[in-house]
C-alpha positions in Angstrom: 2.6 107.0 -56.2 1.4 107.6 -59.7 1.0 105.3 -62.6 -1.1 104.8 -65.7 -4.7 104.6 -64.6 -7.6 104.1 -67.0 -11.4 104.1 -66.4 -13.9 102.3 -68.6 -17.4 100.9 -68.3 -17.9 97.2 -67.8 -19.4 95.7 -71.0 -21.5 93.4 -68.8 -23.1 95.6 -66.1 -22.0 99.1 -67.1 -20.3 99.7 -63.8 -17.0 101.7 -63.8 -13.8 99.6 -63.9 -10.6 101.3 -62.8 -7.5 99.9 -64.4 -4.6 100.7 -62.1 -1.8 99.0 -64.1 -2.8 100.0 -67.6 -0.3 98.7 -70.1 0.6 95.8 -67.8 -2.7 94.1 -67.0 -4.4 92.0 -69.6 -7.7 91.2 -67.9 -9.8 92.7 -65.2 -12.7 91.3 -63.1 -15.4 93.8 -62.5 -15.8 94.7 -58.8 -19.6 95.2 -59.4 -20.7 92.1 -61.2 -17.7 89.8 -61.4 -17.5 89.7 -65.2 -14.0 89.2 -66.7 -12.9 91.8 -69.3 -10.0 91.5 -71.8 -8.3 94.8 -71.2 -5.5 93.9 -73.7 -8.1 94.1 -76.4 -8.9 97.8 -77.5 -12.5 96.8 -77.8 -12.6 95.7 -74.2 -14.0 92.3 -75.1 -16.0 90.5 -72.5 -14.2 87.2 -71.8 -16.7 85.7 -69.3 -20.0 86.7 -67.8 -20.1 86.7 -64.0 -19.4 83.2 -62.7 -19.0 84.1 -59.0 -20.1 86.5 -56.4 -17.6 89.3 -55.9 -15.7 88.2 -52.8 -15.3 90.4 -49.7 -11.7 91.0 -48.8 -9.8 92.3 -45.8 -7.8 94.7 -48.0 -9.8 96.5 -50.6 -8.8 96.8 -54.3 -7.2 100.2 -54.6 -5.8 100.2 -51.0 -2.3 101.5 -50.6 0.3 100.5 -48.2 4.1 100.6 -47.7 6.1 97.4 -47.3 9.9 97.1 -47.4 10.0 100.8 -47.8 8.1 100.8 -51.1 4.5 102.1 -51.6 2.2 99.5 -53.2 -1.4 99.6 -54.5 -3.6 96.5 -54.3 -4.9 95.8 -57.8 -6.0 92.1 -57.7 -7.1 89.4 -55.3 -7.1 85.6 -55.6 -8.5 83.0 -53.2 -7.0 79.6 -53.5 -7.4 76.2 -51.9 -5.6 72.9 -51.9 -6.9 70.0 -53.9 -9.3 68.5 -51.2 -10.5 72.0 -50.3 -9.3 71.8 -46.7 -6.8 74.6 -46.7 -7.4 78.1 -48.1 -5.1 81.0 -48.6 -5.3 84.5 -50.1 -3.1 86.3 -52.6 -3.2 90.1 -53.1 -1.5 91.4 -56.2 0.4 94.6 -55.5 1.7 97.1 -58.0 4.1 99.9 -58.1 4.9 101.6 -61.5 8.6 101.7 -60.7 9.0 98.4 -58.9 6.5 96.2 -60.7 4.4 93.5 -59.0 4.5 91.7 -55.7 2.3 89.0 -54.1 1.1 89.5 -50.6 -0.3 86.2 -49.3 -2.1 85.2 -46.2 -2.7 81.7 -44.8 -3.9 81.0 -41.2 -2.9 84.5 -40.1 0.6 84.2 -41.5 1.7 86.7 -44.2 4.3 86.6 -46.9 5.5 89.1 -49.5 6.8 87.5 -52.7 8.2 88.4 -56.1 8.6 86.3 -59.3 12.2 85.2 -60.0 13.8 85.7 -63.3 16.4 82.9 -62.6 15.8 79.3 -61.9 17.1 77.9 -58.6 19.6 75.1 -58.7 18.0 71.6 -58.2 15.0 71.6 -60.5 11.3 71.8 -59.7 11.0 68.2 -58.5 14.0 68.2 -56.1 13.8 67.8 -52.4 16.0 70.8 -51.9 16.6 73.9 -54.0 19.5 76.3 -53.8 19.3 80.0 -54.6 22.3 82.4 -54.1 24.0 79.9 -51.9 21.0 79.4 -49.6 19.5 75.8 -49.4 15.7 75.6 -49.3 14.1 72.4 -48.0 10.8 71.2 -49.4 8.0 71.3 -46.9 4.7 71.4 -48.9 3.5 70.0 -52.2 0.1 69.6 -53.8 -2.5 71.4 -56.0 -3.6 75.0 -55.8 -7.1 75.7 -57.1 -8.5 79.2 -57.8 -11.7 79.7 -55.8 -12.4 83.4 -56.3 -10.8 86.4 -58.1 -11.3 90.1 -58.4 -9.4 93.1 -59.6 -6.9 93.1 -62.5 -4.0 90.8 -63.5 -1.1 90.7 -65.9 -2.0 87.0 -66.6 -5.2 85.2 -67.5 -6.9 83.6 -64.5 -10.3 82.1 -63.8 -12.2 80.3 -61.1 -11.4 76.5 -61.2 -8.0 77.0 -62.7 -5.4 74.8 -61.0 -1.6 74.3 -60.9 0.8 72.0 -59.1 2.6 73.8 -56.2 5.7 73.0 -54.2 7.0 75.1 -51.4 10.6 75.1 -50.1 11.7 77.0 -47.0 14.8 78.6 -45.4 13.0 80.7 -42.8 12.1 83.5 -43.0 12.1 82.9 -46.8 10.2 80.6 -49.0 10.7 79.4 -52.6 7.4 78.6 -54.3 7.2 76.6 -57.5 4.0 76.6 -59.7 3.8 74.0 -62.5 1.2 74.2 -65.2 1.0 72.7 -68.6 2.3 75.9 -70.1 5.1 76.9 -67.8 7.1 76.5 -64.5 7.4 79.7 -62.4 9.4 80.4 -59.3 8.8 83.0 -56.6 10.7 84.1 -53.6 8.7 85.2 -50.5 9.7 86.6 -47.1 7.6 86.2 -43.9 6.0 89.4 -42.8 4.6 89.8 -39.3 0.9 90.5 -39.2 1.5 93.7 -37.2 3.5 95.1 -40.1 0.7 94.3 -42.6 -1.8 95.9 -40.3 0.2 99.1 -40.0 1.0 99.2 -43.7 -2.7 99.1 -44.8 -4.2 100.8 -41.7 -6.1 97.7 -40.6 -7.1 97.4 -36.9 -5.1 94.5 -35.5 -8.2 93.0 -33.9 -9.8 92.4 -37.4 -6.7 90.8 -38.8 -7.0 87.0 -39.3 -5.8 85.2 -36.1 -2.5 83.3 -36.2 -3.0 79.6 -36.1 -0.1 77.2 -35.6 3.4 77.8 -37.0 3.7 79.2 -40.5 5.6 77.3 -43.1 8.4 79.8 -43.2 7.8 81.6 -40.0 11.1 82.4 -38.3 11.5 81.0 -34.8 11.2 83.5 -31.8 15.0 83.7 -32.0 16.7 83.5 -35.3 19.6 81.1 -36.1 22.2 83.8 -35.9 21.1 84.9 -32.4 21.3 81.3 -31.2 24.7 81.0 -32.8 25.8 84.2 -31.0 24.5 82.9 -27.7 26.3 79.6 -28.1 29.5 81.4 -29.2 29.4 83.6 -26.1 28.8 80.7 -23.8 31.7 78.8 -25.4 34.0 81.7 -24.9 32.8 82.1 -21.3 33.3 78.4 -20.7 36.8 78.5 -22.2 37.5 81.5 -20.0 36.3 79.6 -16.9 38.4 76.6 -17.8 41.5 78.8 -18.4 41.1 80.5 -15.0 40.9 77.1 -13.4 44.0 75.9 -15.2 45.9 79.0 -14.2 44.9 78.5 -10.6 45.9 74.9 -10.7 49.2 75.9 -12.2 49.9 78.6 -9.6 48.8 76.4 -6.7 49.7 72.8 -7.6 48.4 69.9 -5.6 50.2 69.4 -2.3 50.2 66.3 -0.1 49.0 67.4 3.4 48.6 63.9 4.9 49.7 60.4 3.9 49.0 57.6 6.3 48.8 53.8 6.2 47.2 51.6 8.8 46.0 48.1 9.2 42.3 47.3 9.6 40.7 44.0 10.7 37.0 43.0 10.8 37.1 43.2 14.6 37.6 46.9 14.2 34.3 47.7 12.5 33.2 49.7 15.6 36.6 51.4 15.8 37.2 54.9 14.4 40.7 55.6 13.1 41.8 59.2 13.8 44.7 60.7 11.9 47.4 62.9 13.3 46.7 66.7 12.9 47.8 68.2 9.6 47.8 71.7 8.1 45.9 73.1 5.2 47.7 76.3 4.2 45.2 78.0 1.9 41.5 77.9 1.1 40.5 75.6 -1.7 39.4 72.1 -2.7 40.7 69.1 -0.8 41.0 65.6 -2.3 40.8 62.7 0.1 41.9 59.3 -1.3 41.7 55.8 0.2 43.4 52.7 -1.1 43.1 49.0 -0.4 46.0 47.4 -2.3 45.0 43.9 -1.3 41.4 44.1 -2.3 40.3 41.2 -4.5 36.8 40.2 -5.6 35.1 42.2 -2.9 34.5 45.7 -1.5 35.7 48.1 1.1 33.9 51.3 2.2 35.4 54.1 4.2 33.4 56.9 5.8 35.8 59.8 6.2 35.1 63.0 8.1 37.4 66.1 7.8 37.3 68.2 11.0 38.7 71.7 11.7 40.4 71.6 15.0 39.7 75.2 15.9 36.0 75.4 14.8 34.9 71.7 14.9 33.4 72.2 11.5 33.1 68.9 9.8 32.8 67.7 6.1 32.3 64.1 5.2 32.7 61.9 2.2 32.0 58.2 1.7 34.6 56.4 -0.4 33.7 53.0 -1.8 36.1 50.6 -3.4 35.3 47.5 -5.4 37.7 45.3 -7.4 36.8 42.1 -9.2 38.8 40.0 -11.6 38.7 36.6 -13.3 39.2 34.6 -16.5 36.5 34.4 -19.2 38.1 34.0 -22.6 40.9 36.0 -21.1 41.8 37.9 -17.9 39.4 40.7 -17.0 39.1 43.2 -14.2 36.4 45.5 -13.0 36.4 48.4 -10.5 39.2 50.0 -8.6 41.2 49.5 -5.4 41.2 53.2 -4.9 38.6 55.9 -4.4 38.8 59.7 -4.2 36.4 62.3 -3.0 36.7 66.1 -3.2 35.6 68.6 -0.6 35.4 72.2 -2.1 36.2 75.5 -0.4 38.0 74.2 2.7 39.4 77.1 4.7 43.0 77.1 6.0 43.6 75.6 9.4 44.6 72.5 11.4 42.5 69.4 10.6 42.2 65.7 11.5 40.5 62.8 9.7 38.1 60.3 11.4 37.7 57.1 9.3 35.2 54.3 9.8 35.7 51.2 7.7 33.5 48.4 6.6 34.4 45.5 4.2 33.1 42.3 2.6 34.3 38.8 3.3 37.6 38.9 1.5 39.7 39.6 4.7 38.8 36.2 6.1 39.2 37.6 9.5 42.7 38.9 8.8 43.9 42.5 9.0 44.4 44.3 5.7 46.5 47.4 4.8 44.6 50.6 4.0 46.0 53.9 2.9 44.6 57.4 3.3 45.9 60.6 1.7 44.8 64.3 1.8 45.9 66.6 -1.1 45.3 70.4 -1.2 44.9 72.4 -4.4 42.9 69.6 -5.8 41.1 70.0 -9.1 37.4 70.3 -8.3 35.9 68.7 -11.4 32.4 68.9 -10.0 32.6 72.7 -9.5 34.0 73.1 -13.0 31.3 70.9 -14.5 28.6 72.9 -12.5 30.0 76.2 -13.7 30.2 75.0 -17.3 26.7 73.6 -17.0 25.3 77.0 -15.8 27.1 78.8 -18.6 25.6 76.4 -21.2 22.1 76.3 -19.7 20.7 79.2 -21.7 22.0 78.0 -25.1 20.6 74.5 -24.3 17.2 76.0 -23.4 17.2 78.0 -26.7 18.2 74.9 -28.6 15.4 72.8 -27.1 12.9 75.5 -27.8 14.2 75.7 -31.4 13.8 72.0 -31.9 10.2 72.1 -30.4 9.4 75.0 -32.7 10.6 73.1 -35.8 8.6 70.0 -34.8 5.5 72.2 -34.6 6.3 73.7 -38.0 6.4 70.2 -39.5 3.2 69.1 -37.8 1.3 72.2 -39.0 2.7 72.0 -42.5 2.7 68.4 -43.4 3.8 67.6 -47.0 0.9 66.6 -49.0 
């Protein structure tokens, strides 16, 4: 990378000043004494005697590095703070004779590469959101930026103590920054740069890089929005496929009544177990067992039902509770159901019987009541479907929860001032 380089002696201390962006820069701060020189003036007029100690920097003036595929040279450095002086950040001015200037900033170990915009985003400097090229940026930070230290050369005039109003808007990994002074309003667009990329670009050992603290204002989440959307889309497709397979199976093998029985039950039969006649289940699948108490009124009935394979004595059980209440209170109302259904999944084919134990409340008044019991094969196993869909959606939900937590941390670490 070559450009217009100029050497001259500092009019304050006599030390050599290297002007790396000659023809662009208008002032330079001597790296030896800190004096500010007007390099736009042919006589190299001294603007200010040294008002600061020359700051030590992680990246030296004159250092070269490649970012976004473009070689850059560091020509200036500014240390800034917020109004109260609690938060500090650094800005390195980069120069390439063909690509112009960029700003490489660092705050709490988070890095960003920015360029000045020639167009004004939609919304105006005081808006809560700004729009640029169709992207909406949300305001996250506002306050004052005060120059605490400078060195190198600049294409604008700057000095220690100078301050501007700043507002930052984010659409991670990008940030729109607004600087408002009495003279002008400027906009810059920055992109988050991982610290490892900066370390490699300028040959800096990673262990001397500023440590990362908290979540950066425009730091992208560990997974970007598009990746999350892709995972959700894949999960939705898989879920739709699972549902379609279930619907096809239910269409090919419709629900079939294997047993339908009615019997009378009386309170005196609480210790009696009703056993059904044997019945056949032709194919493996879910079995729905339904009980019904058509005379149930303002009370409850509970049936403990066991399904037993005659050949293997394997037993599966369900408890079916029925409650039905009604009355008048500004109109007729009902609550509950006189029917209950339970599903037993993956029942193999074979000959089966039901064993039914019944208990009830006081509504029978000692009289027998009619009860019905039915067994249907090819039943829709809603529980299994819900479980399958839940497992399919588990990973997207975990990613979504992590994303929400990450955004909460971003807001906590970058509170709007």
